[in-house]
N, C-alpha and C positions, 0 to 999 in steps of 0.2 A: 421620810418622806419623799426625798430625790428618787430613792430607788423604787418606791412604789410608783411615783409618777412616771419613771422611764418604763416599768413593766406595764403601767397600763396602756402606754401607748404601742407597745410592741404588736405588731399586726398579728390577729388571730388567724385571719384568713391567709392562704398561701401567696407569696410574694408574686408580683407580677411586674413584668418589664414591658413598658410601653414603648413601641419603635415607632416614631412619628413620621416614617417613610413608608411606601408600598413594600409588600411583600416580594423577596427576589433579589434585593440587592444585599451588597456587603455589610451595612448596618443591620439589616434583618438577619442576616447568616451569623452574623458575629453576636446578635443577642441570643440565639439559640445555643450557640456554643457556650457561652458564659453560663446561661442558665443550667444546661446540662452539667458543666463543670462544678458549680456551686451546690448541685443537688444532695451531695453526701453531707453539707454543712448546714445547708437551709431548708432542707426537703423538697417538693417540687417547685419549680420557679415557672410560671407560665409566661409566655410571650404574645403580646396582641398588638396589631398594627392599627395606629392611628394617624394616617397621612392627611396632609392639607396645609397650604399656605406656607409652603416650603419648610415643614416640619414644625410650625408655630402651634399648630392645633394640639399636636400629641403632648408637646413640652408643656403648654398652659394646662392642660389637663392634670399633670403633675403637679406643676406649680401651685394648683389652686386645691390638692387634695387635701382633705381634713388630717390634721395632726395624727390621727390614729389609724391613716390608711396603710394600705399594703403595695402603693405604687411606686415604681423606679421608671425614669425613663433613659433610653440611650440616646443622649444628647450628642451633638455633634457641632463641628465649628460653624455651622450655619444657624443652629437653634441658639447656642449662646456666644457666638463672637460676632457673626456677619449681620444676622436678620435683624437685632436691635437698631442697627443703625440705617436699615433700609425702609424700615415700615412705620408709617404714621400711626400714633395711638396704639403703640405695641403693646400686647396685654399680659406681659409679665416683666419682671427684673430678671435678667439671666444671672446676675451675681447675687442679689439680696434673697430671691425666692428659692433658691436650691442649696443644697448640700452636696458639693462634690464627693463622690465615693470612690471611683477608681477610673483612671483612662485605659481605655480598652487597645487601641491600636492607633498608629498615625501612619498615613501612606500618602506618596505624592499624588498627584493627579496627573494625567498624561493626556496630551493634545494628539487626537486620533481622527484619522480619514479612512474612508473605505479604501482598501488597496488598490480596488480597480480604478477609482477615481483619482487617487493619488497618483497613478502610474500614466492615466491618459491626460492630468493636468502637468505632468512633470514636476510634481512637489514631492520631494523627499525629506525636506528638512524645514524648521522655523524660518530661517532665511528665505528658501524658496517661497515659503507660504507669503511672507511679509510683500515680497517682490510681486507676487501674483497678485495679492490684494490693490496693492499701488496702482498697477496697471488696470485692474478690472475692479474698481470700488462698488460695492454692494451687489456684487454679481453671486458671493457665497452666502450661504446661510449656516448658522450655528445652531445645533441644537443644546438642550440643557434638562437637567431633572426638574425643572421648575423655576418660574421666577424667585428670585433671592436664595436659589442653591447655589452651592460653592461653584459648580461649572458654569453659571450665569456671571458670578462675580469673578472668575478667573478670565473669561472672554470679554467682558468689558474692561478689565484691566489691561488687557493685552492690546485691545484696540486702542485705549487711551495712550499706552506707552509707544505704539508703533503707529499713531496716527492713521488707522486704516478703519474701513467701513464695512460691517456685514450686519444682517438681519438676525434677529433672536426669536427662534421658534421654541417655546418651553413645552415640556411634557410632564405628565405625572410620573416621574421618578426616572432613575437612570437606564432600566430595562427597556421602556419604549423610545427614549432617545437614541440608545444603541441599535435599535431594530430599524429606526428610521434612518439612522447614519448608513447601516448596510443596505438598505434599498434606496440609498441616495436621494432621500427625501430632503435631507439635510448635508451638508459636506463637512462639517467639522463639530466636534463634542471634546470639551474638556471633561473627562470621567476619571472617576475613581480608579487608579492602577487595577485594584483587586477584581473589579468587575469586567475591564477590558483585558486584562491580561491573557486570558485563555483565548480571547478572538484575535490578539496580535500573534500570538504563537500559533496560530492555526492559519496565519496568513490572510485572514478576512480583513484585518484592519492595519494601518500603517500608523507607526507611532512616529511623530513628527519631533516630539520634545516632551521631557517630563517637567514638573512644576516645582521641583524642588531644587535648591541650590547646586547639588552636587547629581550626579547619575545614580541610577538606582540598580541595585545588585540583580534584579531581575531582567532589567534591559541595559545591560553594561554597553551597549553599541549606541546607544540614544542618548543624545546630547541634552543637558540641562537648557531650557528655554532662556534662563538667566545668563548663560554663555552668549546668546545673540539678541536678547532683549533685557538690557540691563536694568535690575531693579523688580523683576519678576520673581516672586517667591509665594506660592501656595501650598499649602499641604493640608490634606484632609486628616480630621482626628475625630474619633468617636468614643465615648466614655457613660458612665453610669452616674446619673445624679438622683437624689432623692428630694423630696420636698424639705424646707429649711426647718419644719418642726422635728423632723425625725431627731429623737434624741441620741446624743452623741455614742453612748455604750453601743446602741443598735447599727449606727454609722461605722464603727469600728469593726463590729462583728460581721456585718456586709462587706467592708472592705477586704478583710482578711479571706473570707470565703472566696469572694470573686476572684481576688488576686491569685490565690492558691488553685483555684480551679483552671484559670487561664493557663497555668504553668504545668498542668498534667500533661502527660505524653498524649493522651488522646485529643486533649484540645490543642496543643502545640502541632500537631500533625495536622488537624482542620484547619489550623490558622495558616500553615505553611502553605497548604494546596491554594490556598486564597492568594498567597504572595505576602502575609500579613506576619509580623512579629508581635506577639502580646506585650504589652507595655508594664511597667512597673511604678507608677504614679498612682498614690492613694491620698485621700483625704487633702490634709493642709498641702502638701506637694502638688496635687492635681488642682487645687483652687487657685494656688499662685500661677500655674500654667494658664487656666481658664482667664483669669483676670489681665495677664499679659496679652493673651491671644484677643480677647474684647479690646483692649486698647491699641491694639496693632491694626486689626481691621477697620476699626474707627478712623485712624489715620489714614489708611490706603483707599478707602472709599470716598473720604471727603477729598483726597488729594486727586483722584482719578475723576472725581464728579461723577460717580456712578449714581443712577436713579432706576427705580423699578419701572418696569414697562407699564 
């Protein structure tokens, strides 16, 4: 009977990965890479963008998918660790409503300014920025990929730890925030390293610091913000989740297929061009990681007294 039940719930339609963010960012690009990499084992895997409410709209769609559905979500630190602590009447339980399948990537964020503005204000490091903000409170604005995004959280933590002030300008995703930064409509963005790296290397953006505890291999000359602002540690991650009702046998099959696909030479090369290394956490190990991150951000957000705009 158990075998028949599992078989009955195996999706007859092709799998679809819901990306809860706009097209064009690293989460979206990674979803297409893993979908292509798993094609040999799982058949065609579609990718569909369902942005809104900092990722909550797309994640909730999958959380409430029927047991026999065919949906996965490319969840992230925002949808499963940060947003539940920020939104009132949160629509889903990030732990109980999902079955973690595979962690796809982890990457630090990077604090960036337009290279032109950084030069004109003589800001070349996190220390320079803090000194400027203390002398000129509320003069600079920071952009983010939206209310509740990891860039929003990182900036509010930075403000709290440095006792500085600047206004928040939310955008619908990372690409428009970076566009506004280059146009100097905002002065700062805490962005995913994968999306900012090409602009940094092209000399259009100035990297002031990375948000991980140590330096990143792609920016060896850029210090960790934690070196100058003790206690600052924010790393972006994203991975695949299924509705909790997905049978364990299907979860194992998906985990094996996506993990193998991420490690293929073609996928590895595509990730490398984005400054990412595919991860190797699946199922129980990924679930433990998500629970740890959820607990960690709950503590940090409460300690920093972060509130939604």
